[in-house]
C-alpha positions, 0 to 999 in steps of 0.5 A: 747210277742216280744215288752215285751221281747224285741225281736222285731227284730224277726219278720217279716216287716208285724208284725212288723208294725201290732205291731206298731200300735198296740203300737200306741192305747195302751195308749186309750185301757189300759185307757179303761181298767182302767175306766172299773175298775172304774165302777166295783169298782175294784181297784187291777185290775185297779193297775194291769191295770196301772202295765202294760201300765209301761210294755208296755212303757218300753217293759219290762217283769213283772218279769224284773229288772225296772233298764233295764230302764236306758240305756245301762243296760242289766241283766249283769248291772243289777245282778252288781248293785244289789250286793255289799256294801249296800251304792251302792248297789240297788234293783231297779230304784229308789233307783238307782236313790239316788245313787250318779253319782260318787257311781253309779255301773254297768257304769265299762263298758261303754265309758264316753259318755254312762256314761253321758247318763246314768247320763243324764237320771237319772237326768230326771227321776221323783223323786216324793213326795206325801203330802196328807192333809184331811179336809173339805171346809168352817168348822169353825173346823178340824172334820169332821162329818157324810155326809160332802163334805171331800177333799183329797188334794194330792200334788204332788212335782218334786223335779227332777225339779227347779223352773218352770221347767216343766216335759217332754217326758219319758224316753222310747226308745222302745216304738215308740211314745212320751210319756208325763210324767203323773200319776195315783192318786188313791184312795180306801178302805182298802177292795179293792174299788175305791173311785177315780181313775183320771190321772194327766196329769200337768207337773209342778214342784208342782202339786195338785189334790183334791180328793172329797167324802161323809164323811161315818158313825162314826168311823176310817177309813184307804185308801190307797192312790197309785201314780203310773206312766203311763210309768215308773216301780219302781217309785210308792208309796203308803200311807195310808190316814186316816180318823176319822168322828164324827156323824152329831148328835152332830152337832149343830142345825142349826139356819135360820136367819130372813132375810133368812127365808123372802126370801122364801116369795119374787117370784122367778126369773121365777115367776116375768117374769110370772107375767110382762108377765100377766100384759102386757096381761093385759094392751093391753087388756084395751088399745084396750077397751079404742081404741073401745070405743074412736071410738064409742064417738069419735065426728063428723066432720062439714062435717060429720054432714052437710052429714048426715044432708042431708041425712035424709032430703032427708030419709024424702022428700023420704019417704013423695013422697013415693019415695024409689029408692034414694040411700045413694050414690045418696045423696053422689054425692049431697054433693060432687056437692054442 
């Protein structure tokens, strides 16, 4: 509360250190809260979490004016700005940014240097234009049928930047850590259910963000689109996104081309690889059989034939003499000596 009420000076050094730690992890905690809301499809709770992140970044209470984000502004300056001529007064920051510098109220009591700081801050704050387009990829017409994959293209244009420029850090003097400008893009149903919620961190002047979802049943629909800053109060935008869907039975019958039908009879890559392995195994078996057959019918050399003849002759002589003591080893020795 001390941070949101801008009363941190009243805290002790120990509490200031604790607060600094809490603020350091606050962005991650808020993102986690939004993730839970996304899981629960609770859009309003998610929007409240995003708004809370803005209050934390700017050190403002829920009922504070968004004009307090400007340098040197207090409740007194805010009161002065919100009163007067209609062409010069502003009830919030967005209206104040549209007023020309020389017509801006609430700066009369500031020095020239302070006025320059205020005007410079106003030029750096985002001036966003949001455009939407609904379409179906690779469709022959602009009609949407039940079950189509719809795309909602959200185009964000930062009018405060020139071509080639990029968004920088936000103006948040009460937040002790640097914070990059980013936007939450939330699309939900009229019943309050989240269709899509994403943080867009692209710093370019023109950013395109696509949201894809399946088209609902036949009928007329109006979705709520919210584009909310992660750090600035009072610059959020809300608009309706219309969608008209037709019955899918109205689509012409899809006919498969004969060439495409023939592809169903072709083997898949996995089947081709499997068949190749089977053929390799079969070839290897055939090769081994052929080798064994070749070994069985291999023609003997002259030396081997002579050796075999000597063995046979020796066996016959031994059989005739009744001497079985000679062995093949002796035949081998005789053959070697000769």
